[in-house]
C-alpha positions, 0 to 999 in steps of 0.5 A, spaced: 471 329 631 467 336 630 465 339 636 458 341 636 460 347 641 459 354 638 463 360 640 462 367 638 467 373 639 461 378 637 463 378 630 462 371 627 460 364 629 465 359 630 465 351 630 471 346 632 472 341 626 476 336 630 483 340 628 481 348 629 476 353 630 473 355 623 468 361 622 461 359 620 461 364 614 466 359 610 464 355 604 459 349 606 457 352 613 452 357 616 453 364 615 451 371 619 453 378 617 460 380 619 464 386 620 471 386 618 475 392 621 482 394 619 486 400 621 491 402 615 498 403 616 499 407 609 499 406 602 494 400 601 490 400 595 487 393 596 485 389 603 485 382 605 486 377 610 486 378 617 483 385 620 485 388 627 481 383 631 484 377 627 478 376 623 479 373 616 476 378 610 470 373 607 464 376 603 459 375 598 460 379 592 454 384 591 452 383 599 458 387 602 458 394 604 465 398 605 466 404 609 472 408 610 472 412 616 465 411 617 463 414 610 460 408 605 464 407 599 461 406 592 461 399 589 465 399 582 467 406 583 471 407 589 473 399 590 472 393 587 469 386 590 469 380 586 473 375 589 470 374 596 476 375 600 479 381 597 477 388 596 481 392 591 481 398 587 482 403 593 485 410 593 491 409 597 490 409 604 493 414 609 496 411 615 490 411 621 484 411 616 479 405 618 476 401 613 470 397 615 467 391 611 460 389 613 458 382 609 451 379 608 453 372 606 449 367 603 446 361 606 449 355 604 445 349 607 443 342 604 436 340 602 435 348 601 431 351 595 435 353 589 436 361 588 431 360 582 426 357 587 427 362 592 426 367 587 419 364 585 417 365 592 420 371 595 423 377 592 430 378 593 431 381 600 436 386 598 438 390 592 443 396 590 442 401 585 449 405 583 449 411 578 454 416 577 451 422 575 452 425 568 448 432 569 446 436 575 438 434 577 434 433 583 430 427 580 433 420 580 430 414 576 431 409 570 438 405 569 444 405 573 451 404 571 450 396 571 443 397 567 439 395 573 432 399 573 431 403 579 426 399 583 425 400 591 419 399 596 417 405 599 419 406 606 425 401 605 430 405 601 436 408 603 439 413 599 446 415 599 450 421 595 457 420 595 457 415 601 453 420 605 446 417 608 441 422 606 435 423 612 428 421 610 426 428 610 432 430 605 428 426 599 421 424 597 421 416 595 414 414 594 413 411 587 418 406 587 421 408 581 424 415 582 427 419 588 426 426 588 432 430 592 431 436 596 438 439 593 440 438 586 446 433 585 452 435 580 456 431 575 460 425 577 456 425 584 455 418 585 448 416 587 447 409 591 440 407 593 439 400 597 432 397 598 430 391 602 424 388 598 417 386 601 416 378 601 412 376 595 409 369 597 404 365 593 398 362 596 396 368 600 389 372 600 388 377 595 384 383 597 378 381 595 379 374 599 381 378 605 375 383 605 370 376 604 373 374 611 371 380 614 365 385 612 363 384 605 361 390 601 354 387 601 354 387 609 357 393 609 352 397 605 346 394 610 351 396 616 353 403 615 350 408 611 350 408 603 353 414 599 345 416 597 342 415 604 348 419 607 347 424 603 339 425 605 341 423 612 346 429 613 345 436 610 351 437 605 354 444 604 354 446 597 360 450 594 359 457 596 353 455 601 353 458 608 356 455 614 354 456 621 359 459 626 360 458 633 362 464 637 368 464 642 364 468 647 357 471 648 355 477 653 348 478 655 346 485 659 340 485 663 338 478 662 340 471 660 343 468 654 347 461 652 350 458 645 349 451 643 355 447 640 353 449 633 353 456 634 346 458 635 345 464 640 339 464 645 337 470 649 332 472 654 329 479 657 336 482 654 337 489 653 343 487 649 347 481 646 354 481 644 357 476 640 365 475 639 370 471 635 365 470 629 369 474 623 375 471 621 380 469 615 376 463 613 370 467 610 369 474 607 362 475 608 357 473 613 349 472 613 346 474 620 339 472 622 336 475 628 329 474 631 326 476 637 320 479 641 320 485 644 317 488 651 315 494 648 316 499 642 324 500 641 329 501 636 334 496 635 341 498 633 348 494 631 355 496 633 361 492 631 366 489 636 374 489 635 376 483 640 376 488 646 369 491 646 364 495 642 366 500 636 363 506 638 367 511 634 362 516 630 364 512 623 357 509 622 353 511 616 346 509 613 340 510 609 333 507 610 327 506 608 320 504 612 314 501 608 308 502 613 301 501 610 301 504 604 306 510 606 314 510 604 319 514 608 326 514 609 332 517 612 339 518 612 345 519 617 352 519 618 357 520 623 353 515 628 356 511 633 351 505 631 347 502 625 339 503 626 336 496 623 329 497 625 325 503 627 320 503 633 320 495 633 314 492 636 312 485 637 315 479 633 321 482 629 325 478 624 332 481 621 336 478 616 343 482 615 349 481 610 356 484 612 361 484 607 369 484 609 368 485 616 375 482 618 379 485 613 382 491 614 377 495 609 371 498 609 365 494 612 358 494 608 351 492 610 345 490 607 339 489 612 332 487 611 327 487 617 320 486 619 316 489 625 309 487 628 310 480 624 305 476 629 300 483 629 296 486 625 300 492 622 307 489 619 312 493 617 318 493 612 325 497 614 331 496 609 337 499 611 344 500 607 350 502 610 357 502 612 363 503 617 368 508 614 374 505 617 379 500 615 378 496 622 379 489 623 372 487 626 371 480 630 364 480 632 357 484 633 352 487 639 345 488 638 342 493 642 335 497 643 333 503 645 328 501 651 325 495 654 328 488 652 328 483 647 328 475 647 330 471 641 335 468 637 341 469 633 345 465 628 351 468 624 353 464 618 360 465 613 359 465 606 363 459 603 369 462 599 
């Protein structure tokens, strides 16, 4: 009389059939995966029977893995496994070599689906693709030695080269039909690709049906911004447009100052405003917008910064033109310690200045247009072109004045490359 008691030795399940204890992975019984371990005595080319622990070699052909001293062997190349109880075709073993056979056996239980019925409901859960390489290359695809097309589920594959399992970072497997190796294989290398397949179960929701269970396209368009409404709600940045930059630091002399989260700098009753960390590798050229109201008549100047302070060396040169009433006057200067952007500024002032390649180790050039007394009765125009003739990488800028103070704002923008 069979016993319902189940024993296990850590490798296989057993049941008593009334005469003896038998493993549950024999024909007609439930199965599990088993590990069969054998230490060679020397010269064996085939293996069968009991292993070192007294376990019988039993496997389902095509669902076994054979390891020699921990290295996975290639099926049908390094060995033959067709009988379910014997492994043949091995290269003669050396005494002390360890052979392991991992067996994934089929379930054999009454009142179950047939293989065809299962295949109609789910994919095969395991597939082995084996190919002996005929030429050097890095891309693996197509038919293997058994005319099986490479078909894997990305993320569920294992790639072996000559029995050595590759790490995921040693290859790229995303398409499901090709694998690209980091290192080329050569002629007669053996590639094995093992994959576990995703379930393909009928009567599941399609993507559209799933979407309908949650937020539909119609409700989403009313709940969130559509593309057209978003484009009018938020200002797009066109290719080649300006991007406002956020300084890493500002310093104000003789007054107070602050910088907003978007990069707008404000200052009050200041004699100078230093802005740093705005020139960098992200942009080649910059637009600076400076507006202020002066406390009296003053000359507004600019010096560049290099990350550690103002650049005061006498390497600034410029040409200027002043248009006041119906009179044009001009001047030129070199060997200066700053640029003079606006002469005898008074009242409301506006300056627009373009700076070219300040961060590059190259000469830096400027073009500036300024206006003074713009809310008074005598507005004037002051145009300046100039350069800083040293190949210095510059990081920021300081606005200063010759007398009194000014109150206003500065915005610095990078030209999108």
